[in-house]
Every structure is written in structure tokens, then in C-alpha cells.
C-alpha positions as CSV (number, residue, x, y, z in Angstrom):
1,M,66.3,167.3,78.0
2,K,64.4,164.7,80.2
3,I,66.5,162.4,82.3
4,A,65.4,159.6,84.7
5,V,67.0,159.7,88.2
6,E,66.8,156.9,90.9
7,L,68.4,157.8,94.2
8,E,68.5,155.5,97.0
9,F,69.4,156.4,100.6
10,F,69.4,154.0,103.7
11,G,66.7,151.7,101.7
12,Q,64.5,154.6,100.5
13,R,64.2,154.9,96.8
14,I,63.3,157.8,94.8
15,S,62.6,157.6,91.2
16,Q,61.8,160.7,89.1
17,I,61.8,162.2,85.5
18,V,63.6,165.5,85.6
19,E,64.3,168.3,83.2
20,Y,68.2,168.5,82.8
21,P,69.6,171.6,81.3
22,G,71.3,170.8,78.0
23,Q,72.9,167.3,77.0
24,P,74.9,165.6,79.8
25,R,78.5,164.7,78.8
26,T,79.6,162.6,81.6
27,Q,77.9,160.8,84.9
28,A,80.1,163.2,87.1
29,E,78.4,166.1,85.3
30,V,75.0,164.6,86.1
31,I,76.2,163.9,89.7
32,Q,77.4,167.3,90.3
33,W,74.2,168.9,88.9
34,L,72.1,166.8,91.1
35,M,74.1,167.8,94.2
36,N,73.4,171.5,93.4
37,Q,69.6,170.6,93.2
38,T,69.8,169.1,96.6
39,D,68.9,170.5,100.0
40,Y,69.9,168.0,102.7
41,K,70.2,168.6,106.5
42,W,71.6,166.6,109.4
43,A,71.8,167.0,113.1
44,D,73.6,165.2,116.0
45,Y,70.7,163.2,116.8
46,E,71.7,162.3,120.5
47,N,72.6,165.9,121.5
48,A,70.1,167.8,119.3
49,P,66.9,169.5,120.7
50,L,63.6,168.0,120.3
51,E,62.6,169.9,117.2
52,A,65.8,169.0,115.2
53,R,65.4,165.3,116.2
54,L,61.9,165.0,114.7
55,L,61.9,163.1,111.5
56,Y,58.9,163.5,109.0
57,D,57.4,160.5,106.8
58,L,54.9,161.7,104.1
59,V,52.6,158.7,105.1
60,Q,52.9,158.3,108.9
61,G,53.7,162.2,109.9
62,P,56.3,163.3,112.3
63,S,58.0,160.7,114.6
64,Q,61.1,160.3,116.9
């Protein structure tokens, strides 16, 4: 089934229609499924090497 998903992180909003496997029974089930679909990374920005500190903006390209 298709579900509409809207996520907001630090003022950035992502909205997308996605294919959900089956029929969701609870919001918690959907959240758990979303977490399993998500690949996220973090770094200690102040002590990380330069390549780990680069942030990438789809419009503006890499920045520090």
C-alpha cells in the first residue's frame, strides 16, 4: 500500500509517497519500519577530519 511520509529535521522537510509492505496497524509500526529504511550518519564535528565535516547540499554542493 502507498503511504504519504513527511519528515522534518532541523527545519528541512522531506515529503514523499512510499510503498509500505502490507497494511500498517499502528503509528509505532510505521515509525519502526521508517527507522529500518533510514541510513543516517553523524560525526564529532569539532574533532573530525575534514572529509567527515563536509556537508552536502543537493543544490549548493559540498560546504563546511
